[in-house]
C-alpha positions in Angstrom: 118.0 105.9 111.3 117.2 107.7 108.1 113.9 109.5 107.4 112.0 109.6 104.0 108.8 111.1 103.1 106.2 109.2 101.2 106.7 111.5 98.2 110.6 111.1 98.4 110.1 107.2 98.4 107.7 107.3 95.6 109.9 109.6 93.6 112.9 107.0 94.0 110.7 104.1 93.4 109.1 105.2 90.2 112.3 107.0 88.7 114.7 104.1 89.4 115.0 100.3 89.1 114.4 98.4 92.4 118.0 97.6 92.5 119.0 101.3 92.3 116.7 102.2 95.1 118.0 99.5 97.4 121.6 100.3 96.7 120.7 104.1 97.3 118.8 103.3 100.6 121.1 100.4 101.6 118.1 98.1 102.0 117.0 94.7 100.5 114.4 94.2 97.8 112.1 92.5 100.4 112.3 95.7 102.6 111.8 98.0 99.8 108.5 96.0 98.9 107.5 96.2 102.7 108.2 100.2 102.6 106.2 100.6 99.6 103.2 98.9 100.6 103.4 100.4 104.1 103.5 103.9 102.4 100.3 103.0 100.2 102.4 103.4 96.9 100.9 101.6 93.9 103.3 98.8 92.9 105.0 99.4 89.5 105.5 96.7 87.0 103.2 94.7 84.5 101.7 92.5 87.4 101.1 95.4 89.7 101.8 92.8 92.5 99.6 90.3 91.3 100.8 86.8 90.1 99.1 84.9 87.4 97.7 81.7 88.5 99.5 78.7 87.2 97.3 76.2 88.8 93.6 75.7 89.2 92.4 73.4 92.0 89.4 71.6 90.8 87.3 68.8 92.4 87.5 66.6 89.2 89.4 66.5 86.1 87.2 66.9 82.9 
């Protein structure tokens, strides 16, 4: 099992693409996101982990 500090993961995460980090660590993107969340690292990217709503549920149209 590899060991990595939060600071090391943060540096890899912010200085590389997700694909590059996954290749370096030998993990999938899903696993990378899980580790980033567990470490309390702020997600990068335009959405910051939030998706924009594409559908709004209403009781009646109009």
